[in-house]
N, C-alpha and C positions, 0 to 999 in steps of 0.2 A: 355734749348734747344729752339731755335726760333720756332714760330708757324708753319712756312712753312717747317721746318725740323723735325717736330714732327712725331714719328712713329705711324702708324695706327694699332690698335689692332684688330685682326679678330673678326668680328661680323657677324655670319652666317645669321641671320634674315635680317639684313640690306643689306648684300651682295646679298642675293637672291632677295630681293625687288628691289635693285638698278641695278643689272646686269643680273638677270635671263632671262628677255625677250631678251636682246641682245645676250646672250650666246645661247639661244634656237634658235634664227634666224640663227646665225652662224652655229650651228650644223645641223640645218635643211638643209641649203644650202650645207654643206659639205657632209652630209650622204644621202640626198635626201629621207629621211624617217622620218616622225614625231615621231614615236615610238622610233626609234634608237636615235633621237635627244634628246628626253626626258631622255633616259637612260644615254646618254653622259653628259648632264647637271647635272643630279643627281650624277653621278660619279665625276664630276668636283667639286661640292660642298662638296661631301664626302671627297675628298682629301683636300679641303680647311679647313674642320673641323679637320681632323686627323693630317694634317701637321702643322696647326696653325702658318703659317709664319708671321714674322714681316715685315710690309711694310713701305717703306719710305714715301709714299704718296698714295692718293686715285688712282692716275694714275698708280702707280706701282702695286697696288692691282688689278686694272682692267686688266692691261697688263698680270699679272700673271694668272688671271682667263682665259683670252682669250688664252694664250699660252697653259695652261693645257687642256682646252676644245679642242683646235686644235689638240694637241697630242693624246687625247683620241679618237677623230674622225679618225685620221690617223690609230691608232691601230685597231679600229673597221673595217675600210675599208680593212686593211691588213688581218685581220683574217676572215672577212666575205666576201668571194670572189664572192658573188652574186651581181648582179647589179640591184638594185631596184630604180625606179624613182617615184617621187611624181606624183599622178594623177593630171589632170588639176583642178579638184574640190578642192583638197588639196591646190594646189598653189593659187587658187582664194581666199581661206580663209586667206591666208597670205598677200595678196596684196589688194590694194584698187581699182585698175583699171585693165581693160582687157589688156592694153598695158604692165603694170608692170607684170602681170601674164604671158604674153607671153615671156617677157625678162627673168623672173625668171625661166621659163621652159627651155629656151635655156641655161641659166647659168648652169642648172643641167646636161647638156650634156657635159660640159667641164671637163677636168681632174681636180682632187682635188686641185692641186697646183695653178691652175689658178682661180678656184672658190673661194678659200680662200682669195687671195689678192684682187680680184675684189669685193668680198663682203665687206671686211674690208675697202677698199678705197671708193667705191661708196655708199654702204648702210650705213655703220657705220661712214663714214666720216674721217677716219684716213689718215694721211700723210704717205709717203713712209718710212720716218725715224721711225715712230711709228710702222708701220707694220713690218719693219725690226727687231726691238727689240722684238716684240711679237712672230714672227715666227722663229727668230734665223737665219736669212739669211741677206745678205748684201742689202743695199739700191739699188744698181745696179741690183741685182737679183729681187727685188720687181718691179722696173721699167720695167725690161725685161718681167717679168711674166704678168704685166699689159698690156704691148704692145702686147705680144703674145696672151693673153686671149682676148683682144679686136679684134685682127685679126681673131681668131677662132670663136668668137661670130658673127663677120661680115659674115664669111663663112657660118655659120649655118643659119643666118638670110636670106642670099641670096638664100640658098637652100630651105628654108621654103617658101620664097616669090614666088618661081617658080611654 
């Protein structure tokens, strides 16, 4: 089997070290609660250990983890009908500048479907095709959610500026 086609054997310790922070940030943005985000990430890695899937590559492994984490967050949002937001102090600990904290706070006001694509695109640096694969939606849907999310962020920003 060629080196680039070699299957990746699940290694929980390596996966936690390599992807844990990224998954935590994604879950924090989606759930708007640090404690819930920790629970979601733990559940994600628990599924990683119990399912022990074979991955085609490290990109496939990361995409699988992001998809599972996103689905866990959606489930948590669906079953926990309360709306809790991160306090500004919690947001500041996640960001390095006041401007970033303000933007992250506004991002928390968006619907989950817009938060997820904006976070994956602008914070994690994924392209629309990769996000499409991770979330199980079309590339066109990703682009539209990015467009609508940016519009909604602009509206929120304009209201805050007044």
